[in-house]
N, CA, C and O atoms as a Tripos MOL2 file, in Angstrom:
@<TRIPOS>MOLECULE
protein
  216   215    54     0     0
PROTEIN
NO_CHARGES

@<TRIPOS>ATOM
      1 N           0.8940   -1.6330   -0.6560 N.3       1 MET1
      2 CA         -0.0850   -0.2210    0.5660 C.3       1 MET1
      3 C           0.9550    1.6630    0.3320 C.2       1 MET1
      4 O           0.8170    2.7460   -0.2370 O.2       1 MET1
      5 N           1.9220    0.9250    1.2360 N.am      2 LEU2
      6 CA          3.1540    2.2240    0.8910 C.3       2 LEU2
      7 C           3.4570    2.6050   -0.5830 C.2       2 LEU2
      8 O           3.3140    3.6800   -1.1660 O.2       2 LEU2
      9 N           4.0010    1.1850   -1.0890 N.am      3 VAL3
     10 CA          4.7880    1.0110   -2.1000 C.3       3 VAL3
     11 C           3.8480    2.4630   -3.1750 C.2       3 VAL3
     12 O           4.0700    3.6060   -3.5730 O.2       3 VAL3
     13 N           2.5890    1.2450   -3.2290 N.am      4 PHE4
     14 CA          1.4920    2.5470   -4.3980 C.3       4 PHE4
     15 C           1.5250    3.6650   -4.6140 C.2       4 PHE4
     16 O           1.7970    4.3480   -5.6010 O.2       4 PHE4
     17 N           1.1910    3.8720   -3.5050 N.am      5 GLY5
     18 CA          1.0420    5.4710   -3.0080 C.3       5 GLY5
     19 C           1.6060    6.1080   -3.0880 C.2       5 GLY5
     20 O           1.1510    7.1620   -3.5340 O.2       5 GLY5
     21 N           3.1170    6.0550   -2.7310 N.am      6 GLY6
     22 CA          4.0800    6.8950   -3.2640 C.3       6 GLY6
     23 C           4.5850    6.6750   -4.9860 C.2       6 GLY6
     24 O           5.1550    7.6070   -5.5540 O.2       6 GLY6
     25 N           4.3780    5.6900   -5.5310 N.am      7 LEU7
     26 CA          3.9930    5.4980   -7.1430 C.3       7 LEU7
     27 C           2.7880    6.4750   -7.4010 C.2       7 LEU7
     28 O           2.8020    7.1140   -8.4530 O.2       7 LEU7
     29 N           2.0840    6.5850   -6.8050 N.am      8 LEU8
     30 CA          0.6530    7.1830   -7.3550 C.3       8 LEU8
     31 C           1.4070    8.6400   -7.2710 C.2       8 LEU8
     32 O           1.3620    9.5120   -8.1390 O.2       8 LEU8
     33 N           2.1290    8.6970   -5.9920 N.am      9 LEU9
     34 CA          2.2660   10.3240   -6.0190 C.3       9 LEU9
     35 C           3.3320   11.0900   -6.7980 C.2       9 LEU9
     36 O           3.4230   12.3090   -6.9380 O.2       9 LEU9
     37 N           4.2110   10.0150   -7.3330 N.am     10 GLY10
     38 CA          5.2570   10.2380   -7.8370 C.3      10 GLY10
     39 C           5.0220   10.2590   -9.5510 C.2      10 GLY10
     40 O           5.7570   11.0100  -10.1930 O.2      10 GLY10
     41 N           3.9320    9.3810  -10.3340 N.am     11 LEU11
     42 CA          3.5260   10.0790  -11.3620 C.3      11 LEU11
     43 C           2.5520   11.1730  -11.5940 C.2      11 LEU11
     44 O           2.1880   11.4790  -12.7290 O.2      11 LEU11
     45 N           2.1070   11.7920  -10.4670 N.am     12 GLU12
     46 CA          1.0670   13.1100  -10.3150 C.3      12 GLU12
     47 C           1.9880   14.0190  -10.4740 C.2      12 GLU12
     48 O           2.0240   14.5260  -11.5960 O.2      12 GLU12
     49 N           3.1930   14.6010   -9.2450 N.am     13 VAL13
     50 CA          3.8930   15.1040   -9.1580 C.3      13 VAL13
     51 C           4.9540   15.0010  -11.0710 C.2      13 VAL13
     52 O           5.1770   16.0730  -11.6330 O.2      13 VAL13
     53 N           5.3100   14.0090  -11.5740 N.am     14 ALA14
     54 CA          5.6840   13.7390  -12.5720 C.3      14 ALA14
     55 C           5.1080   14.3890  -14.2280 C.2      14 ALA14
     56 O           5.6350   14.6080  -15.3190 O.2      14 ALA14
     57 N           3.7520   14.5160  -13.6290 N.am     15 GLU15
     58 CA          2.6250   15.1610  -14.9290 C.3      15 GLU15
     59 C           3.2220   16.4110  -14.9450 C.2      15 GLU15
     60 O           3.7880   17.0210  -15.8530 O.2      15 GLU15
     61 N           2.9070   16.8100  -13.2890 N.am     16 ALA16
     62 CA          3.2290   18.0060  -13.2660 C.3      16 ALA16
     63 C           4.0530   18.7880  -13.8840 C.2      16 ALA16
     64 O           3.8620   19.8390  -14.4950 O.2      16 ALA16
     65 N           5.2330   18.0270  -13.6160 N.am     17 TRP17
     66 CA          6.7930   18.6650  -13.9280 C.3      17 TRP17
     67 C           6.9830   18.4380  -15.7150 C.2      17 TRP17
     68 O           7.6170   19.0740  -16.5580 O.2      17 TRP17
     69 N           6.2810   17.4630  -15.7750 N.am     18 SER18
     70 CA          6.2290   17.1080  -17.3590 C.3      18 SER18
     71 C           5.6710   18.5060  -18.6550 C.2      18 SER18
     72 O           6.2820   19.0710  -19.5630 O.2      18 SER18
     73 N           4.2670   18.6170  -18.1340 N.am     19 TRP19
     74 CA          3.8420   20.1780  -18.7390 C.3      19 TRP19
     75 C           4.7180   21.2760  -18.2020 C.2      19 TRP19
     76 O           4.9680   22.1590  -19.0210 O.2      19 TRP19
     77 N           5.0470   21.3610  -17.4430 N.am     20 LEU20
     78 CA          5.6310   22.5370  -16.9600 C.3      20 LEU20
     79 C           7.0160   22.6540  -17.8790 C.2      20 LEU20
     80 O           7.3650   23.7830  -18.2240 O.2      20 LEU20
     81 N           7.7350   21.6060  -18.2420 N.am     21 SER21
     82 CA          8.8760   21.6350  -18.8940 C.3      21 SER21
     83 C           8.3650   21.6930  -20.3650 C.2      21 SER21
     84 O           9.2510   21.7790  -21.2150 O.2      21 SER21
     85 N           6.8370   21.6550  -20.8790 N.am     22 VAL22
     86 CA          6.6210   21.6380  -22.3010 C.3      22 VAL22
     87 C           6.2740   22.8340  -22.4670 C.2      22 VAL22
     88 O           6.1420   23.6040  -23.4190 O.2      22 VAL22
     89 N           6.1370   22.8580  -21.2600 N.am     23 ALA23
     90 CA          4.8690   25.1430  -21.4520 C.3      23 ALA23
     91 C           6.9400   25.8920  -21.4810 C.2      23 ALA23
     92 O           7.1880   26.8720  -22.1840 O.2      23 ALA23
     93 N           7.6820   25.4440  -20.9280 N.am     24 GLY24
     94 CA          8.9260   25.8290  -21.1920 C.3      24 GLY24
     95 C           9.4040   25.9090  -22.5020 C.2      24 GLY24
     96 O           9.6460   26.7470  -23.3710 O.2      24 GLY24
     97 N           9.4380   24.9010  -22.3350 N.am     25 PHE25
     98 CA         10.4140   24.7020  -23.7460 C.3      25 PHE25
     99 C           9.4400   25.7520  -24.9950 C.2      25 PHE25
    100 O           9.8650   26.7000  -25.6540 O.2      25 PHE25
    101 N           7.7800   25.0380  -24.9780 N.am     26 ALA26
    102 CA          7.0960   26.2660  -26.3430 C.3      26 ALA26
    103 C           7.6440   27.7190  -26.1890 C.2      26 ALA26
    104 O           7.7770   28.3790  -27.2200 O.2      26 ALA26
    105 N           7.9180   28.1790  -25.1830 N.am     27 LEU27
    106 CA          7.7720   29.6750  -24.3600 C.3      27 LEU27
    107 C           9.3290   30.0980  -24.9990 C.2      27 LEU27
    108 O           9.4780   31.0160  -25.8060 O.2      27 LEU27
    109 N          10.8340   28.9480  -24.2910 N.am     28 MET28
    110 CA         12.2450   29.5340  -25.1760 C.3      28 MET28
    111 C          12.8080   29.2460  -26.1730 C.2      28 MET28
    112 O          13.9500   29.6170  -26.4450 O.2      28 MET28
    113 N          11.9000   28.3400  -27.0720 N.am     29 THR29
    114 CA         12.0880   28.0510  -28.7210 C.3      29 THR29
    115 C          12.3010   29.6440  -29.2070 C.2      29 THR29
    116 O          13.3900   30.2150  -29.2540 O.2      29 THR29
    117 N          10.8960   30.2710  -29.5860 N.am     30 PRO30
    118 CA         11.1200   31.5760  -29.8990 C.3      30 PRO30
    119 C          11.9660   33.0000  -29.8240 C.2      30 PRO30
    120 O          12.2900   33.8800  -30.6230 O.2      30 PRO30
    121 N          12.2060   32.6230  -27.8700 N.am     31 VAL31
    122 CA         13.0360   33.2080  -28.4450 C.3      31 VAL31
    123 C          14.9180   33.2320  -28.3830 C.2      31 VAL31
    124 O          15.7410   34.1450  -28.4410 O.2      31 VAL31
    125 N          15.0310   31.5750  -28.2220 N.am     32 TYR32
    126 CA         16.2850   31.4440  -28.7040 C.3      32 TYR32
    127 C          16.2000   31.5450  -30.5070 C.2      32 TYR32
    128 O          17.2620   31.3150  -31.0840 O.2      32 TYR32
    129 N          15.0170   31.8670  -31.3460 N.am     33 ALA33
    130 CA         15.2780   31.7300  -32.2710 C.3      33 ALA33
    131 C          15.7280   32.8330  -32.9300 C.2      33 ALA33
    132 O          16.4220   32.8530  -33.9460 O.2      33 ALA33
    133 N          15.1370   34.0990  -32.0630 N.am     34 VAL34
    134 CA         15.1260   35.5820  -32.2220 C.3      34 VAL34
    135 C          16.2620   36.3200  -32.1930 C.2      34 VAL34
    136 O          16.6130   37.3410  -32.7860 O.2      34 VAL34
    137 N          17.0980   35.1580  -30.8790 N.am     35 GLN35
    138 CA         18.5590   35.8790  -30.5260 C.3      35 GLN35
    139 C          18.9800   35.1240  -31.5290 C.2      35 GLN35
    140 O          19.7500   35.7720  -32.2370 O.2      35 GLN35
    141 N          18.7960   33.9020  -31.9510 N.am     36 GLY36
    142 CA         19.6180   33.5940  -33.1260 C.3      36 GLY36
    143 C          19.7500   33.9920  -34.0680 C.2      36 GLY36
    144 O          20.8370   33.6980  -34.5670 O.2      36 GLY36
    145 N          18.8300   34.8710  -34.9240 N.am     37 THR37
    146 CA         18.3660   35.1150  -36.1760 C.3      37 THR37
    147 C          18.9220   36.6870  -36.1790 C.2      37 THR37
    148 O          19.0630   37.2810  -37.2480 O.2      37 THR37
    149 N          19.2450   37.3480  -34.8280 N.am     38 ARG38
    150 CA         19.5800   38.6810  -34.6180 C.3      38 ARG38
    151 C          21.4750   38.5250  -34.6020 C.2      38 ARG38
    152 O          22.0990   39.4010  -35.2000 O.2      38 ARG38
    153 N          22.4270   37.1480  -33.7490 N.am     39 ARG39
    154 CA         22.7140   36.7920  -34.1720 C.3      39 ARG39
    155 C          23.4100   36.6310  -35.5010 C.2      39 ARG39
    156 O          24.2960   37.4270  -35.8140 O.2      39 ARG39
    157 N          23.1010   35.7720  -36.1950 N.am     40 LEU40
    158 CA         22.8790   35.5900  -37.9600 C.3      40 LEU40
    159 C          23.2860   36.9670  -38.2840 C.2      40 LEU40
    160 O          24.4410   37.3770  -38.4020 O.2      40 LEU40
    161 N          22.0680   37.7030  -38.4270 N.am     41 ARG41
    162 CA         22.5760   39.0390  -38.6700 C.3      41 ARG41
    163 C          23.2420   40.0420  -38.4740 C.2      41 ARG41
    164 O          23.2990   41.0390  -39.1930 O.2      41 ARG41
    165 N          23.8580   39.8150  -37.3600 N.am     42 THR42
    166 CA         24.9740   41.2040  -36.9300 C.3      42 THR42
    167 C          26.3510   40.6010  -37.5380 C.2      42 THR42
    168 O          27.3120   41.3250  -37.7990 O.2      42 THR42
    169 N          26.3420   39.0190  -37.7600 N.am     43 ARG43
    170 CA         27.5250   38.5720  -38.5880 C.3      43 ARG43
    171 C          27.3850   39.2310  -40.1000 C.2      43 ARG43
    172 O          28.2140   40.0650  -40.4630 O.2      43 ARG43
    173 N          26.2460   38.7990  -41.0100 N.am     44 ARG44
    174 CA         26.8860   39.3710  -42.0230 C.3      44 ARG44
    175 C          26.6670   40.5300  -42.7640 C.2      44 ARG44
    176 O          26.7510   40.7240  -43.9770 O.2      44 ARG44
    177 N          26.2570   41.5530  -41.4880 N.am     45 ARG45
    178 CA         26.2870   42.6470  -41.9330 C.3      45 ARG45
    179 C          27.8530   43.4200  -42.6850 C.2      45 ARG45
    180 O          27.9470   43.8860  -43.8210 O.2      45 ARG45
    181 N          29.0280   43.3400  -41.5300 N.am     46 PRO46
    182 CA         30.1440   43.6140  -42.3690 C.3      46 PRO46
    183 C          30.9190   43.6610  -43.6380 C.2      46 PRO46
    184 O          31.6590   44.5040  -44.1470 O.2      46 PRO46
    185 N          30.2470   41.7320  -44.1970 N.am     47 THR47
    186 CA         30.5060   41.6470  -45.4220 C.3      47 THR47
    187 C          29.8910   42.2600  -45.9530 C.2      47 THR47
    188 O          30.2180   43.3540  -46.4130 O.2      47 THR47
    189 N          28.4630   41.5630  -46.0750 N.am     48 ALA48
    190 CA         27.6310   42.6460  -47.1160 C.3      48 ALA48
    191 C          27.7280   44.5620  -47.7980 C.2      48 ALA48
    192 O          27.3730   45.0540  -48.8700 O.2      48 ALA48
    193 N          28.4930   45.2720  -46.3300 N.am     49 ARG49
    194 CA         28.6340   46.5030  -46.7730 C.3      49 ARG49
    195 C          30.5160   45.8680  -47.2840 C.2      49 ARG49
    196 O          30.8350   46.4190  -48.3380 O.2      49 ARG49
    197 N          30.9940   45.4640  -47.0570 N.am     50 ALA50
    198 CA         32.2640   45.5880  -48.0380 C.3      50 ALA50
    199 C          31.8190   44.8250  -49.2480 C.2      50 ALA50
    200 O          32.5610   45.1210  -50.1840 O.2      50 ALA50
    201 N          30.9240   43.9810  -49.5910 N.am     51 ASP51
    202 CA         30.5750   43.3830  -51.0770 C.3      51 ASP51
    203 C          29.7700   45.3950  -52.1540 C.2      51 ASP51
    204 O          29.6320   45.7220  -53.3320 O.2      51 ASP51
    205 N          29.4650   46.1950  -50.5790 N.am     52 ARG52
    206 CA         28.6000   47.3010  -51.4730 C.3      52 ARG52
    207 C          30.1300   48.3060  -52.3410 C.2      52 ARG52
    208 O          30.3730   48.5910  -53.5140 O.2      52 ARG52
    209 N          30.9150   48.5930  -50.8930 N.am     53 ARG53
    210 CA         32.0090   48.9190  -51.2810 C.3      53 ARG53
    211 C          32.9880   48.8750  -52.6490 C.2      53 ARG53
    212 O          33.5960   49.7800  -53.2200 O.2      53 ARG53
    213 N          32.8880   47.5610  -52.9060 N.am     54 ALA54
    214 CA         33.8090   46.8170  -54.0930 C.3      54 ALA54
    215 C          32.6530   46.9360  -55.3000 C.2      54 ALA54
    216 O          32.8880   46.4970  -56.4260 O.2      54 ALA54
@<TRIPOS>BOND
     1     1     2 1
     2     2     3 1
     3     3     4 2
     4     3     5 am
     5     5     6 1
     6     6     7 1
     7     7     8 2
     8     7     9 am
     9     9    10 1
    10    10    11 1
    11    11    12 2
    12    11    13 am
    13    13    14 1
    14    14    15 1
    15    15    16 2
    16    15    17 am
    17    17    18 1
    18    18    19 1
    19    19    20 2
    20    19    21 am
    21    21    22 1
    22    22    23 1
    23    23    24 2
    24    23    25 am
    25    25    26 1
    26    26    27 1
    27    27    28 2
    28    27    29 am
    29    29    30 1
    30    30    31 1
    31    31    32 2
    32    31    33 am
    33    33    34 1
    34    34    35 1
    35    35    36 2
    36    35    37 am
    37    37    38 1
    38    38    39 1
    39    39    40 2
    40    39    41 am
    41    41    42 1
    42    42    43 1
    43    43    44 2
    44    43    45 am
    45    45    46 1
    46    46    47 1
    47    47    48 2
    48    47    49 am
    49    49    50 1
    50    50    51 1
    51    51    52 2
    52    51    53 am
    53    53    54 1
    54    54    55 1
    55    55    56 2
    56    55    57 am
    57    57    58 1
    58    58    59 1
    59    59    60 2
    60    59    61 am
    61    61    62 1
    62    62    63 1
    63    63    64 2
    64    63    65 am
    65    65    66 1
    66    66    67 1
    67    67    68 2
    68    67    69 am
    69    69    70 1
    70    70    71 1
    71    71    72 2
    72    71    73 am
    73    73    74 1
    74    74    75 1
    75    75    76 2
    76    75    77 am
    77    77    78 1
    78    78    79 1
    79    79    80 2
    80    79    81 am
    81    81    82 1
    82    82    83 1
    83    83    84 2
    84    83    85 am
    85    85    86 1
    86    86    87 1
    87    87    88 2
    88    87    89 am
    89    89    90 1
    90    90    91 1
    91    91    92 2
    92    91    93 am
    93    93    94 1
    94    94    95 1
    95    95    96 2
    96    95    97 am
    97    97    98 1
    98    98    99 1
    99    99   100 2
   100    99   101 am
   101   101   102 1
   102   102   103 1
   103   103   104 2
   104   103   105 am
   105   105   106 1
   106   106   107 1
   107   107   108 2
   108   107   109 am
   109   109   110 1
   110   110   111 1
   111   111   112 2
   112   111   113 am
   113   113   114 1
   114   114   115 1
   115   115   116 2
   116   115   117 am
   117   117   118 1
   118   118   119 1
   119   119   120 2
   120   119   121 am
   121   121   122 1
   122   122   123 1
   123   123   124 2
   124   123   125 am
   125   125   126 1
   126   126   127 1
   127   127   128 2
   128   127   129 am
   129   129   130 1
   130   130   131 1
   131   131   132 2
   132   131   133 am
   133   133   134 1
   134   134   135 1
   135   135   136 2
   136   135   137 am
   137   137   138 1
   138   138   139 1
   139   139   140 2
   140   139   141 am
   141   141   142 1
   142   142   143 1
   143   143   144 2
   144   143   145 am
   145   145   146 1
   146   146   147 1
   147   147   148 2
   148   147   149 am
   149   149   150 1
   150   150   151 1
   151   151   152 2
   152   151   153 am
   153   153   154 1
   154   154   155 1
   155   155   156 2
   156   155   157 am
   157   157   158 1
   158   158   159 1
   159   159   160 2
   160   159   161 am
   161   161   162 1
   162   162   163 1
   163   163   164 2
   164   163   165 am
   165   165   166 1
   166   166   167 1
   167   167   168 2
   168   167   169 am
   169   169   170 1
   170   170   171 1
   171   171   172 2
   172   171   173 am
   173   173   174 1
   174   174   175 1
   175   175   176 2
   176   175   177 am
   177   177   178 1
   178   178   179 1
   179   179   180 2
   180   179   181 am
   181   181   182 1
   182   182   183 1
   183   183   184 2
   184   183   185 am
   185   185   186 1
   186   186   187 1
   187   187   188 2
   188   187   189 am
   189   189   190 1
   190   190   191 1
   191   191   192 2
   192   191   193 am
   193   193   194 1
   194   194   195 1
   195   195   196 2
   196   195   197 am
   197   197   198 1
   198   198   199 1
   199   199   200 2
   200   199   201 am
   201   201   202 1
   202   202   203 1
   203   203   204 2
   204   203   205 am
   205   205   206 1
   206   206   207 1
   207   207   208 2
   208   207   209 am
   209   209   210 1
   210   210   211 1
   211   211   212 2
   212   211   213 am
   213   213   214 1
   214   214   215 1
   215   215   216 2
@<TRIPOS>SUBSTRUCTURE
     1 MET1         2 RESIDUE 1 A MET
     2 LEU2         6 RESIDUE 1 A LEU
     3 VAL3        10 RESIDUE 1 A VAL
     4 PHE4        14 RESIDUE 1 A PHE
     5 GLY5        18 RESIDUE 1 A GLY
     6 GLY6        22 RESIDUE 1 A GLY
     7 LEU7        26 RESIDUE 1 A LEU
     8 LEU8        30 RESIDUE 1 A LEU
     9 LEU9        34 RESIDUE 1 A LEU
    10 GLY10       38 RESIDUE 1 A GLY
    11 LEU11       42 RESIDUE 1 A LEU
    12 GLU12       46 RESIDUE 1 A GLU
    13 VAL13       50 RESIDUE 1 A VAL
    14 ALA14       54 RESIDUE 1 A ALA
    15 GLU15       58 RESIDUE 1 A GLU
    16 ALA16       62 RESIDUE 1 A ALA
    17 TRP17       66 RESIDUE 1 A TRP
    18 SER18       70 RESIDUE 1 A SER
    19 TRP19       74 RESIDUE 1 A TRP
    20 LEU20       78 RESIDUE 1 A LEU
    21 SER21       82 RESIDUE 1 A SER
    22 VAL22       86 RESIDUE 1 A VAL
    23 ALA23       90 RESIDUE 1 A ALA
    24 GLY24       94 RESIDUE 1 A GLY
    25 PHE25       98 RESIDUE 1 A PHE
    26 ALA26      102 RESIDUE 1 A ALA
    27 LEU27      106 RESIDUE 1 A LEU
    28 MET28      110 RESIDUE 1 A MET
    29 THR29      114 RESIDUE 1 A THR
    30 PRO30      118 RESIDUE 1 A PRO
    31 VAL31      122 RESIDUE 1 A VAL
    32 TYR32      126 RESIDUE 1 A TYR
    33 ALA33      130 RESIDUE 1 A ALA
    34 VAL34      134 RESIDUE 1 A VAL
    35 GLN35      138 RESIDUE 1 A GLN
    36 GLY36      142 RESIDUE 1 A GLY
    37 THR37      146 RESIDUE 1 A THR
    38 ARG38      150 RESIDUE 1 A ARG
    39 ARG39      154 RESIDUE 1 A ARG
    40 LEU40      158 RESIDUE 1 A LEU
    41 ARG41      162 RESIDUE 1 A ARG
    42 THR42      166 RESIDUE 1 A THR
    43 ARG43      170 RESIDUE 1 A ARG
    44 ARG44      174 RESIDUE 1 A ARG
    45 ARG45      178 RESIDUE 1 A ARG
    46 PRO46      182 RESIDUE 1 A PRO
    47 THR47      186 RESIDUE 1 A THR
    48 ALA48      190 RESIDUE 1 A ALA
    49 ARG49      194 RESIDUE 1 A ARG
    50 ALA50      198 RESIDUE 1 A ALA
    51 ASP51      202 RESIDUE 1 A ASP
    52 ARG52      206 RESIDUE 1 A ARG
    53 ARG53      210 RESIDUE 1 A ARG
    54 ALA54      214 RESIDUE 1 A ALA
């Protein structure tokens, strides 16, 4: 009975944490995507300016 109760409680807690991790992943994915595009744009700008001058 004690083992079953602990297993049931563990599953309930694990379910809550899994939903939190899914929500956190969904929120952080666009943030990292925006940061990545900004970094790529800053890396590409100097080469684009050099091409315009030549």
